[in-house]
mmCIF file of the protein (N, C-alpha, C, O) and its ligand, coordinates in Angstrom:
data_MODEL
# 
_entry.id   MODEL 
# 
loop_
_entity.id 
_entity.type 
_entity.pdbx_number_of_molecules 
1 polymer     1 
2 non-polymer 1 
# 
_entity_poly.entity_id                      1 
_entity_poly.type                           'polypeptide(L)' 
_entity_poly.nstd_linkage                   no 
_entity_poly.nstd_monomer                   no 
_entity_poly.pdbx_seq_one_letter_code       MVRSDPYPRSTPRRFECRSCLEVVVTDERVATCPECGGRMKNVSVPRE 
_entity_poly.pdbx_seq_one_letter_code_can   MVRSDPYPRSTPRRFECRSCLEVVVTDERVATCPECGGRMKNVSVPRE 
_entity_poly.pdbx_strand_id                 A 
# 
loop_
_entity_poly_seq.entity_id 
_entity_poly_seq.num 
_entity_poly_seq.mon_id 
_entity_poly_seq.hetero 
1 1  MET n 
1 2  VAL n 
1 3  ARG n 
1 4  SER n 
1 5  ASP n 
1 6  PRO n 
1 7  TYR n 
1 8  PRO n 
1 9  ARG n 
1 10 SER n 
1 11 THR n 
1 12 PRO n 
1 13 ARG n 
1 14 ARG n 
1 15 PHE n 
1 16 GLU n 
1 17 CYS n 
1 18 ARG n 
1 19 SER n 
1 20 CYS n 
1 21 LEU n 
1 22 GLU n 
1 23 VAL n 
1 24 VAL n 
1 25 VAL n 
1 26 THR n 
1 27 ASP n 
1 28 GLU n 
1 29 ARG n 
1 30 VAL n 
1 31 ALA n 
1 32 THR n 
1 33 CYS n 
1 34 PRO n 
1 35 GLU n 
1 36 CYS n 
1 37 GLY n 
1 38 GLY n 
1 39 ARG n 
1 40 MET n 
1 41 LYS n 
1 42 ASN n 
1 43 VAL n 
1 44 SER n 
1 45 VAL n 
1 46 PRO n 
1 47 ARG n 
1 48 GLU n 
# 
loop_
_struct_asym.id 
_struct_asym.entity_id 
A 1 
B 2 
# 
loop_
_chem_comp.id 
_chem_comp.type 
_chem_comp.mon_nstd_flag 
ALA 'L-peptide linking' y 
ARG 'L-peptide linking' y 
ASN 'L-peptide linking' y 
ASP 'L-peptide linking' y 
CYS 'L-peptide linking' y 
GLU 'L-peptide linking' y 
GLY 'peptide linking'   y 
LEU 'L-peptide linking' y 
LYS 'L-peptide linking' y 
MET 'L-peptide linking' y 
PHE 'L-peptide linking' y 
PRO 'L-peptide linking' y 
SER 'L-peptide linking' y 
THR 'L-peptide linking' y 
TYR 'L-peptide linking' y 
VAL 'L-peptide linking' y 
ZN  non-polymer         . 
# 
_pdbx_entity_nonpoly.entity_id   2 
_pdbx_entity_nonpoly.name        ? 
_pdbx_entity_nonpoly.comp_id     ZN 
# 
_pdbx_nonpoly_scheme.asym_id         B 
_pdbx_nonpoly_scheme.entity_id       2 
_pdbx_nonpoly_scheme.mon_id          ZN 
_pdbx_nonpoly_scheme.ndb_seq_num     1 
_pdbx_nonpoly_scheme.pdb_seq_num     101 
_pdbx_nonpoly_scheme.auth_seq_num    101 
_pdbx_nonpoly_scheme.pdb_mon_id      ZN 
_pdbx_nonpoly_scheme.auth_mon_id     ZN 
_pdbx_nonpoly_scheme.pdb_strand_id   A 
_pdbx_nonpoly_scheme.pdb_ins_code    . 
# 
loop_
_atom_site.group_PDB 
_atom_site.id 
_atom_site.type_symbol 
_atom_site.label_atom_id 
_atom_site.label_alt_id 
_atom_site.label_comp_id 
_atom_site.label_asym_id 
_atom_site.label_entity_id 
_atom_site.label_seq_id 
_atom_site.pdbx_PDB_ins_code 
_atom_site.Cartn_x 
_atom_site.Cartn_y 
_atom_site.Cartn_z 
_atom_site.occupancy 
_atom_site.B_iso_or_equiv 
_atom_site.pdbx_formal_charge 
_atom_site.auth_seq_id 
_atom_site.auth_comp_id 
_atom_site.auth_asym_id 
_atom_site.auth_atom_id 
_atom_site.pdbx_PDB_model_num 
ATOM   1   N  N  . MET A 1 1  ? 99.803  66.272  81.911  1.00 0.00 ? 1   MET A N  1 
ATOM   2   C  CA . MET A 1 1  ? 100.593 66.891  82.980  1.00 0.00 ? 1   MET A CA 1 
ATOM   3   C  C  . MET A 1 1  ? 99.719  67.133  84.214  1.00 0.00 ? 1   MET A C  1 
ATOM   4   O  O  . MET A 1 1  ? 98.506  67.323  84.122  1.00 0.00 ? 1   MET A O  1 
ATOM   5   N  N  . VAL A 1 2  ? 100.363 67.118  85.327  1.00 0.00 ? 2   VAL A N  1 
ATOM   6   C  CA . VAL A 1 2  ? 99.638  67.345  86.575  1.00 0.00 ? 2   VAL A CA 1 
ATOM   7   C  C  . VAL A 1 2  ? 99.847  68.783  87.015  1.00 0.00 ? 2   VAL A C  1 
ATOM   8   O  O  . VAL A 1 2  ? 100.977 69.242  87.188  1.00 0.00 ? 2   VAL A O  1 
ATOM   9   N  N  . ARG A 1 3  ? 98.748  69.477  87.191  1.00 0.00 ? 3   ARG A N  1 
ATOM   10  C  CA . ARG A 1 3  ? 98.836  70.861  87.670  1.00 0.00 ? 3   ARG A CA 1 
ATOM   11  C  C  . ARG A 1 3  ? 98.870  70.850  89.183  1.00 0.00 ? 3   ARG A C  1 
ATOM   12  O  O  . ARG A 1 3  ? 98.064  70.187  89.835  1.00 0.00 ? 3   ARG A O  1 
ATOM   13  N  N  . SER A 1 4  ? 99.800  71.583  89.721  1.00 0.00 ? 4   SER A N  1 
ATOM   14  C  CA . SER A 1 4  ? 99.864  71.645  91.176  1.00 0.00 ? 4   SER A CA 1 
ATOM   15  C  C  . SER A 1 4  ? 99.019  72.803  91.681  1.00 0.00 ? 4   SER A C  1 
ATOM   16  O  O  . SER A 1 4  ? 98.593  73.665  90.913  1.00 0.00 ? 4   SER A O  1 
ATOM   17  N  N  . ASP A 1 5  ? 98.793  72.806  92.950  1.00 0.00 ? 5   ASP A N  1 
ATOM   18  C  CA . ASP A 1 5  ? 98.036  73.884  93.583  1.00 0.00 ? 5   ASP A CA 1 
ATOM   19  C  C  . ASP A 1 5  ? 98.737  75.205  93.305  1.00 0.00 ? 5   ASP A C  1 
ATOM   20  O  O  . ASP A 1 5  ? 99.931  75.330  93.577  1.00 0.00 ? 5   ASP A O  1 
ATOM   21  N  N  . PRO A 1 6  ? 98.030  76.190  92.773  1.00 0.00 ? 6   PRO A N  1 
ATOM   22  C  CA . PRO A 1 6  ? 98.673  77.467  92.467  1.00 0.00 ? 6   PRO A CA 1 
ATOM   23  C  C  . PRO A 1 6  ? 99.180  78.188  93.716  1.00 0.00 ? 6   PRO A C  1 
ATOM   24  O  O  . PRO A 1 6  ? 100.055 79.049  93.624  1.00 0.00 ? 6   PRO A O  1 
ATOM   25  N  N  . TYR A 1 7  ? 98.640  77.841  94.869  1.00 0.00 ? 7   TYR A N  1 
ATOM   26  C  CA . TYR A 1 7  ? 99.090  78.488  96.097  1.00 0.00 ? 7   TYR A CA 1 
ATOM   27  C  C  . TYR A 1 7  ? 99.402  77.460  97.161  1.00 0.00 ? 7   TYR A C  1 
ATOM   28  O  O  . TYR A 1 7  ? 98.697  77.358  98.164  1.00 0.00 ? 7   TYR A O  1 
ATOM   29  N  N  . PRO A 1 8  ? 100.460 76.698  96.942  1.00 0.00 ? 8   PRO A N  1 
ATOM   30  C  CA . PRO A 1 8  ? 100.826 75.683  97.937  1.00 0.00 ? 8   PRO A CA 1 
ATOM   31  C  C  . PRO A 1 8  ? 101.135 76.334  99.278  1.00 0.00 ? 8   PRO A C  1 
ATOM   32  O  O  . PRO A 1 8  ? 101.884 77.308  99.346  1.00 0.00 ? 8   PRO A O  1 
ATOM   33  N  N  . ARG A 1 9  ? 100.572 75.806  100.313 1.00 0.00 ? 9   ARG A N  1 
ATOM   34  C  CA . ARG A 1 9  ? 100.714 76.433  101.633 1.00 0.00 ? 9   ARG A CA 1 
ATOM   35  C  C  . ARG A 1 9  ? 102.111 76.333  102.184 1.00 0.00 ? 9   ARG A C  1 
ATOM   36  O  O  . ARG A 1 9  ? 102.489 77.092  103.076 1.00 0.00 ? 9   ARG A O  1 
ATOM   37  N  N  . SER A 1 10 ? 102.886 75.397  101.657 1.00 0.00 ? 10  SER A N  1 
ATOM   38  C  CA . SER A 1 10 ? 104.226 75.222  102.212 1.00 0.00 ? 10  SER A CA 1 
ATOM   39  C  C  . SER A 1 10 ? 105.256 76.102  101.504 1.00 0.00 ? 10  SER A C  1 
ATOM   40  O  O  . SER A 1 10 ? 106.425 76.136  101.890 1.00 0.00 ? 10  SER A O  1 
ATOM   41  N  N  . THR A 1 11 ? 104.815 76.808  100.472 1.00 0.00 ? 11  THR A N  1 
ATOM   42  C  CA . THR A 1 11 ? 105.761 77.642  99.737  1.00 0.00 ? 11  THR A CA 1 
ATOM   43  C  C  . THR A 1 11 ? 105.725 79.078  100.246 1.00 0.00 ? 11  THR A C  1 
ATOM   44  O  O  . THR A 1 11 ? 104.701 79.753  100.142 1.00 0.00 ? 11  THR A O  1 
ATOM   45  N  N  . PRO A 1 12 ? 106.834 79.538  100.790 1.00 0.00 ? 12  PRO A N  1 
ATOM   46  C  CA . PRO A 1 12 ? 106.868 80.915  101.278 1.00 0.00 ? 12  PRO A CA 1 
ATOM   47  C  C  . PRO A 1 12 ? 106.780 81.908  100.136 1.00 0.00 ? 12  PRO A C  1 
ATOM   48  O  O  . PRO A 1 12 ? 107.231 81.638  99.022  1.00 0.00 ? 12  PRO A O  1 
ATOM   49  N  N  . ARG A 1 13 ? 106.207 83.032  100.420 1.00 0.00 ? 13  ARG A N  1 
ATOM   50  C  CA . ARG A 1 13 ? 106.142 84.092  99.428  1.00 0.00 ? 13  ARG A CA 1 
ATOM   51  C  C  . ARG A 1 13 ? 107.096 85.194  99.804  1.00 0.00 ? 13  ARG A C  1 
ATOM   52  O  O  . ARG A 1 13 ? 107.499 85.332  100.959 1.00 0.00 ? 13  ARG A O  1 
ATOM   53  N  N  . ARG A 1 14 ? 107.445 85.963  98.824  1.00 0.00 ? 14  ARG A N  1 
ATOM   54  C  CA . ARG A 1 14 ? 108.460 86.981  98.996  1.00 0.00 ? 14  ARG A CA 1 
ATOM   55  C  C  . ARG A 1 14 ? 107.828 88.352  98.776  1.00 0.00 ? 14  ARG A C  1 
ATOM   56  O  O  . ARG A 1 14 ? 107.182 88.603  97.759  1.00 0.00 ? 14  ARG A O  1 
ATOM   57  N  N  . PHE A 1 15 ? 108.030 89.217  99.743  1.00 0.00 ? 15  PHE A N  1 
ATOM   58  C  CA . PHE A 1 15 ? 107.470 90.557  99.650  1.00 0.00 ? 15  PHE A CA 1 
ATOM   59  C  C  . PHE A 1 15 ? 108.587 91.582  99.744  1.00 0.00 ? 15  PHE A C  1 
ATOM   60  O  O  . PHE A 1 15 ? 109.527 91.428  100.524 1.00 0.00 ? 15  PHE A O  1 
ATOM   61  N  N  . GLU A 1 16 ? 108.473 92.607  98.953  1.00 0.00 ? 16  GLU A N  1 
ATOM   62  C  CA . GLU A 1 16 ? 109.481 93.660  98.954  1.00 0.00 ? 16  GLU A CA 1 
ATOM   63  C  C  . GLU A 1 16 ? 108.814 94.991  99.250  1.00 0.00 ? 16  GLU A C  1 
ATOM   64  O  O  . GLU A 1 16 ? 107.754 95.306  98.708  1.00 0.00 ? 16  GLU A O  1 
ATOM   65  N  N  . CYS A 1 17 ? 109.446 95.762  100.115 1.00 0.00 ? 17  CYS A N  1 
ATOM   66  C  CA . CYS A 1 17 ? 108.910 97.075  100.464 1.00 0.00 ? 17  CYS A CA 1 
ATOM   67  C  C  . CYS A 1 17 ? 109.136 98.043  99.309  1.00 0.00 ? 17  CYS A C  1 
ATOM   68  O  O  . CYS A 1 17 ? 110.218 98.093  98.726  1.00 0.00 ? 17  CYS A O  1 
ATOM   69  N  N  . ARG A 1 18 ? 108.113 98.799  98.994  1.00 0.00 ? 18  ARG A N  1 
ATOM   70  C  CA . ARG A 1 18 ? 108.250 99.771  97.903  1.00 0.00 ? 18  ARG A CA 1 
ATOM   71  C  C  . ARG A 1 18 ? 109.062 100.972 98.327  1.00 0.00 ? 18  ARG A C  1 
ATOM   72  O  O  . ARG A 1 18 ? 109.581 101.709 97.489  1.00 0.00 ? 18  ARG A O  1 
ATOM   73  N  N  . SER A 1 19 ? 109.173 101.170 99.626  1.00 0.00 ? 19  SER A N  1 
ATOM   74  C  CA . SER A 1 19 ? 109.858 102.364 100.121 1.00 0.00 ? 19  SER A CA 1 
ATOM   75  C  C  . SER A 1 19 ? 111.330 102.122 100.437 1.00 0.00 ? 19  SER A C  1 
ATOM   76  O  O  . SER A 1 19 ? 112.199 102.844 99.949  1.00 0.00 ? 19  SER A O  1 
ATOM   77  N  N  . CYS A 1 20 ? 111.612 101.098 101.262 1.00 0.00 ? 20  CYS A N  1 
ATOM   78  C  CA . CYS A 1 20 ? 112.991 100.891 101.706 1.00 0.00 ? 20  CYS A CA 1 
ATOM   79  C  C  . CYS A 1 20 ? 113.599 99.619  101.133 1.00 0.00 ? 20  CYS A C  1 
ATOM   80  O  O  . CYS A 1 20 ? 114.753 99.300  101.421 1.00 0.00 ? 20  CYS A O  1 
ATOM   81  N  N  . LEU A 1 21 ? 112.832 98.888  100.323 1.00 0.00 ? 21  LEU A N  1 
ATOM   82  C  CA . LEU A 1 21 ? 113.307 97.671  99.661  1.00 0.00 ? 21  LEU A CA 1 
ATOM   83  C  C  . LEU A 1 21 ? 113.622 96.547  100.622 1.00 0.00 ? 21  LEU A C  1 
ATOM   84  O  O  . LEU A 1 21 ? 114.327 95.601  100.272 1.00 0.00 ? 21  LEU A O  1 
ATOM   85  N  N  . GLU A 1 22 ? 113.102 96.650  101.831 1.00 0.00 ? 22  GLU A N  1 
ATOM   86  C  CA . GLU A 1 22 ? 113.218 95.540  102.771 1.00 0.00 ? 22  GLU A CA 1 
ATOM   87  C  C  . GLU A 1 22 ? 112.513 94.329  102.168 1.00 0.00 ? 22  GLU A C  1 
ATOM   88  O  O  . GLU A 1 22 ? 111.431 94.458  101.595 1.00 0.00 ? 22  GLU A O  1 
ATOM   89  N  N  . VAL A 1 23 ? 113.120 93.162  102.295 1.00 0.00 ? 23  VAL A N  1 
ATOM   90  C  CA . VAL A 1 23 ? 112.510 91.954  101.752 1.00 0.00 ? 23  VAL A CA 1 
ATOM   91  C  C  . VAL A 1 23 ? 112.114 91.026  102.883 1.00 0.00 ? 23  VAL A C  1 
ATOM   92  O  O  . VAL A 1 23 ? 112.904 90.742  103.783 1.00 0.00 ? 23  VAL A O  1 
ATOM   93  N  N  . VAL A 1 24 ? 110.883 90.562  102.822 1.00 0.00 ? 24  VAL A N  1 
ATOM   94  C  CA . VAL A 1 24 ? 110.383 89.629  103.822 1.00 0.00 ? 24  VAL A CA 1 
ATOM   95  C  C  . VAL A 1 24 ? 109.930 88.367  103.114 1.00 0.00 ? 24  VAL A C  1 
ATOM   96  O  O  . VAL A 1 24 ? 109.153 88.428  102.161 1.00 0.00 ? 24  VAL A O  1 
ATOM   97  N  N  . VAL A 1 25 ? 110.412 87.228  103.577 1.00 0.00 ? 25  VAL A N  1 
ATOM   98  C  CA . VAL A 1 25 ? 109.970 85.963  103.006 1.00 0.00 ? 25  VAL A CA 1 
ATOM   99  C  C  . VAL A 1 25 ? 109.131 85.247  104.057 1.00 0.00 ? 25  VAL A C  1 
ATOM   100 O  O  . VAL A 1 25 ? 109.617 84.931  105.143 1.00 0.00 ? 25  VAL A O  1 
ATOM   101 N  N  . THR A 1 26 ? 107.895 85.001  103.732 1.00 0.00 ? 26  THR A N  1 
ATOM   102 C  CA . THR A 1 26 ? 106.982 84.406  104.694 1.00 0.00 ? 26  THR A CA 1 
ATOM   103 C  C  . THR A 1 26 ? 105.874 83.662  103.981 1.00 0.00 ? 26  THR A C  1 
ATOM   104 O  O  . THR A 1 26 ? 105.607 83.896  102.803 1.00 0.00 ? 26  THR A O  1 
ATOM   105 N  N  . ASP A 1 27 ? 105.235 82.766  104.706 1.00 0.00 ? 27  ASP A N  1 
ATOM   106 C  CA . ASP A 1 27 ? 104.090 82.085  104.112 1.00 0.00 ? 27  ASP A CA 1 
ATOM   107 C  C  . ASP A 1 27 ? 102.799 82.782  104.541 1.00 0.00 ? 27  ASP A C  1 
ATOM   108 O  O  . ASP A 1 27 ? 101.697 82.314  104.254 1.00 0.00 ? 27  ASP A O  1 
ATOM   109 N  N  . GLU A 1 28 ? 102.957 83.895  105.226 1.00 0.00 ? 28  GLU A N  1 
ATOM   110 C  CA . GLU A 1 28 ? 101.788 84.658  105.629 1.00 0.00 ? 28  GLU A CA 1 
ATOM   111 C  C  . GLU A 1 28 ? 101.690 85.912  104.774 1.00 0.00 ? 28  GLU A C  1 
ATOM   112 O  O  . GLU A 1 28 ? 102.639 86.299  104.092 1.00 0.00 ? 28  GLU A O  1 
ATOM   113 N  N  . ARG A 1 29 ? 100.538 86.525  104.828 1.00 0.00 ? 29  ARG A N  1 
ATOM   114 C  CA . ARG A 1 29 ? 100.336 87.735  104.044 1.00 0.00 ? 29  ARG A CA 1 
ATOM   115 C  C  . ARG A 1 29 ? 100.998 88.901  104.757 1.00 0.00 ? 29  ARG A C  1 
ATOM   116 O  O  . ARG A 1 29 ? 100.830 89.087  105.963 1.00 0.00 ? 29  ARG A O  1 
ATOM   117 N  N  . VAL A 1 30 ? 101.746 89.675  104.000 1.00 0.00 ? 30  VAL A N  1 
ATOM   118 C  CA . VAL A 1 30 ? 102.402 90.844  104.570 1.00 0.00 ? 30  VAL A CA 1 
ATOM   119 C  C  . VAL A 1 30 ? 101.915 92.093  103.851 1.00 0.00 ? 30  VAL A C  1 
ATOM   120 O  O  . VAL A 1 30 ? 102.119 92.242  102.646 1.00 0.00 ? 30  VAL A O  1 
ATOM   121 N  N  . ALA A 1 31 ? 101.283 92.970  104.577 1.00 0.00 ? 31  ALA A N  1 
ATOM   122 C  CA . ALA A 1 31 ? 100.718 94.169  103.959 1.00 0.00 ? 31  ALA A CA 1 
ATOM   123 C  C  . ALA A 1 31 ? 101.612 95.377  104.179 1.00 0.00 ? 31  ALA A C  1 
ATOM   124 O  O  . ALA A 1 31 ? 101.692 96.265  103.331 1.00 0.00 ? 31  ALA A O  1 
ATOM   125 N  N  . THR A 1 32 ? 102.280 95.404  105.320 1.00 0.00 ? 32  THR A N  1 
ATOM   126 C  CA . THR A 1 32 ? 103.120 96.563  105.613 1.00 0.00 ? 32  THR A CA 1 
ATOM   127 C  C  . THR A 1 32 ? 104.530 96.139  105.997 1.00 0.00 ? 32  THR A C  1 
ATOM   128 O  O  . THR A 1 32 ? 104.750 95.067  106.560 1.00 0.00 ? 32  THR A O  1 
ATOM   129 N  N  . CYS A 1 33 ? 105.464 97.006  105.680 1.00 0.00 ? 33  CYS A N  1 
ATOM   130 C  CA . CYS A 1 33 ? 106.871 96.744  105.947 1.00 0.00 ? 33  CYS A CA 1 
ATOM   131 C  C  . CYS A 1 33 ? 107.164 96.783  107.445 1.00 0.00 ? 33  CYS A C  1 
ATOM   132 O  O  . CYS A 1 33 ? 106.754 97.716  108.135 1.00 0.00 ? 33  CYS A O  1 
ATOM   133 N  N  . PRO A 1 34 ? 107.870 95.776  107.947 1.00 0.00 ? 34  PRO A N  1 
ATOM   134 C  CA . PRO A 1 34 ? 108.221 95.756  109.360 1.00 0.00 ? 34  PRO A CA 1 
ATOM   135 C  C  . PRO A 1 34 ? 109.261 96.813  109.711 1.00 0.00 ? 34  PRO A C  1 
ATOM   136 O  O  . PRO A 1 34 ? 109.429 97.160  110.880 1.00 0.00 ? 34  PRO A O  1 
ATOM   137 N  N  . GLU A 1 35 ? 109.949 97.315  108.712 1.00 0.00 ? 35  GLU A N  1 
ATOM   138 C  CA . GLU A 1 35 ? 111.004 98.297  108.939 1.00 0.00 ? 35  GLU A CA 1 
ATOM   139 C  C  . GLU A 1 35 ? 110.480 99.726  108.931 1.00 0.00 ? 35  GLU A C  1 
ATOM   140 O  O  . GLU A 1 35 ? 110.783 100.514 109.827 1.00 0.00 ? 35  GLU A O  1 
ATOM   141 N  N  . CYS A 1 36 ? 109.688 100.054 107.907 1.00 0.00 ? 36  CYS A N  1 
ATOM   142 C  CA . CYS A 1 36 ? 109.262 101.444 107.758 1.00 0.00 ? 36  CYS A CA 1 
ATOM   143 C  C  . CYS A 1 36 ? 107.751 101.610 107.693 1.00 0.00 ? 36  CYS A C  1 
ATOM   144 O  O  . CYS A 1 36 ? 107.250 102.734 107.656 1.00 0.00 ? 36  CYS A O  1 
ATOM   145 N  N  . GLY A 1 37 ? 107.025 100.502 107.680 1.00 0.00 ? 37  GLY A N  1 
ATOM   146 C  CA . GLY A 1 37 ? 105.571 100.602 107.649 1.00 0.00 ? 37  GLY A CA 1 
ATOM   147 C  C  . GLY A 1 37 ? 105.027 100.904 106.261 1.00 0.00 ? 37  GLY A C  1 
ATOM   148 O  O  . GLY A 1 37 ? 103.840 101.179 106.092 1.00 0.00 ? 37  GLY A O  1 
ATOM   149 N  N  . GLY A 1 38 ? 105.917 100.849 105.264 1.00 0.00 ? 38  GLY A N  1 
ATOM   150 C  CA . GLY A 1 38 ? 105.481 101.110 103.891 1.00 0.00 ? 38  GLY A CA 1 
ATOM   151 C  C  . GLY A 1 38 ? 104.716 99.940  103.313 1.00 0.00 ? 38  GLY A C  1 
ATOM   152 O  O  . GLY A 1 38 ? 104.575 98.891  103.940 1.00 0.00 ? 38  GLY A O  1 
ATOM   153 N  N  . ARG A 1 39 ? 104.234 100.141 102.124 1.00 0.00 ? 39  ARG A N  1 
ATOM   154 C  CA . ARG A 1 39 ? 103.460 99.081  101.472 1.00 0.00 ? 39  ARG A CA 1 
ATOM   155 C  C  . ARG A 1 39 ? 104.375 98.019  100.897 1.00 0.00 ? 39  ARG A C  1 
ATOM   156 O  O  . ARG A 1 39 ? 105.429 98.318  100.335 1.00 0.00 ? 39  ARG A O  1 
ATOM   157 N  N  . MET A 1 40 ? 103.952 96.773  101.047 1.00 0.00 ? 40  MET A N  1 
ATOM   158 C  CA . MET A 1 40 ? 104.734 95.660  100.544 1.00 0.00 ? 40  MET A CA 1 
ATOM   159 C  C  . MET A 1 40 ? 104.197 95.194  99.201  1.00 0.00 ? 40  MET A C  1 
ATOM   160 O  O  . MET A 1 40 ? 102.991 95.202  98.954  1.00 0.00 ? 40  MET A O  1 
ATOM   161 N  N  . LYS A 1 41 ? 105.106 94.794  98.354  1.00 0.00 ? 41  LYS A N  1 
ATOM   162 C  CA . LYS A 1 41 ? 104.736 94.286  97.043  1.00 0.00 ? 41  LYS A CA 1 
ATOM   163 C  C  . LYS A 1 41 ? 105.158 92.827  96.958  1.00 0.00 ? 41  LYS A C  1 
ATOM   164 O  O  . LYS A 1 41 ? 106.268 92.467  97.350  1.00 0.00 ? 41  LYS A O  1 
ATOM   165 N  N  . ASN A 1 42 ? 104.265 91.995  96.443  1.00 0.00 ? 42  ASN A N  1 
ATOM   166 C  CA . ASN A 1 42 ? 104.574 90.584  96.317  1.00 0.00 ? 42  ASN A CA 1 
ATOM   167 C  C  . ASN A 1 42 ? 105.519 90.389  95.139  1.00 0.00 ? 42  ASN A C  1 
ATOM   168 O  O  . ASN A 1 42 ? 105.165 90.679  93.997  1.00 0.00 ? 42  ASN A O  1 
ATOM   169 N  N  . VAL A 1 43 ? 106.712 89.901  95.417  1.00 0.00 ? 43  VAL A N  1 
ATOM   170 C  CA . VAL A 1 43 ? 107.690 89.703  94.348  1.00 0.00 ? 43  VAL A CA 1 
ATOM   171 C  C  . VAL A 1 43 ? 108.069 88.241  94.223  1.00 0.00 ? 43  VAL A C  1 
ATOM   172 O  O  . VAL A 1 43 ? 109.163 87.905  93.771  1.00 0.00 ? 43  VAL A O  1 
ATOM   173 N  N  . SER A 1 44 ? 107.153 87.376  94.630  1.00 0.00 ? 44  SER A N  1 
ATOM   174 C  CA . SER A 1 44 ? 107.405 85.944  94.503  1.00 0.00 ? 44  SER A CA 1 
ATOM   175 C  C  . SER A 1 44 ? 107.707 85.613  93.050  1.00 0.00 ? 44  SER A C  1 
ATOM   176 O  O  . SER A 1 44 ? 107.086 86.148  92.132  1.00 0.00 ? 44  SER A O  1 
ATOM   177 N  N  . VAL A 1 45 ? 108.638 84.753  92.865  1.00 0.00 ? 45  VAL A N  1 
ATOM   178 C  CA . VAL A 1 45 ? 109.038 84.397  91.508  1.00 0.00 ? 45  VAL A CA 1 
ATOM   179 C  C  . VAL A 1 45 ? 107.930 83.600  90.843  1.00 0.00 ? 45  VAL A C  1 
ATOM   180 O  O  . VAL A 1 45 ? 107.548 82.535  91.328  1.00 0.00 ? 45  VAL A O  1 
ATOM   181 N  N  . PRO A 1 46 ? 107.419 84.107  89.744  1.00 0.00 ? 46  PRO A N  1 
ATOM   182 C  CA . PRO A 1 46 ? 106.384 83.379  89.022  1.00 0.00 ? 46  PRO A CA 1 
ATOM   183 C  C  . PRO A 1 46 ? 106.940 82.098  88.441  1.00 0.00 ? 46  PRO A C  1 
ATOM   184 O  O  . PRO A 1 46 ? 108.082 82.066  87.984  1.00 0.00 ? 46  PRO A O  1 
ATOM   185 N  N  . ARG A 1 47 ? 106.154 81.051  88.453  1.00 0.00 ? 47  ARG A N  1 
ATOM   186 C  CA . ARG A 1 47 ? 106.649 79.779  87.968  1.00 0.00 ? 47  ARG A CA 1 
ATOM   187 C  C  . ARG A 1 47 ? 106.390 79.644  86.475  1.00 0.00 ? 47  ARG A C  1 
ATOM   188 O  O  . ARG A 1 47 ? 105.272 79.851  86.004  1.00 0.00 ? 47  ARG A O  1 
ATOM   189 N  N  . GLU A 1 48 ? 107.404 79.307  85.763  1.00 0.00 ? 48  GLU A N  1 
ATOM   190 C  CA . GLU A 1 48 ? 107.340 79.082  84.329  1.00 0.00 ? 48  GLU A CA 1 
ATOM   191 C  C  . GLU A 1 48 ? 106.550 80.166  83.620  1.00 0.00 ? 48  GLU A C  1 
ATOM   192 O  O  . GLU A 1 48 ? 106.402 80.123  82.399  1.00 0.00 ? 48  GLU A O  1 
HETATM 193 ZN ZN . ZN  B 2 .  ? 110.111 99.476  104.273 1.00 0.00 2 101 ZN  A ZN 1 
# 
């Protein structure tokens, strides 16, 4: 089997705010919520 890059640059990641549950989908790193400034949690769907 061929293993793909664990962090493909073209795949957006999904971040969820721990405070207001705002969800941001981006291929960039998101540390703080754009809505409330709270901490973001990476909730990208794990593959297999
Ligand atoms: Zn928030």
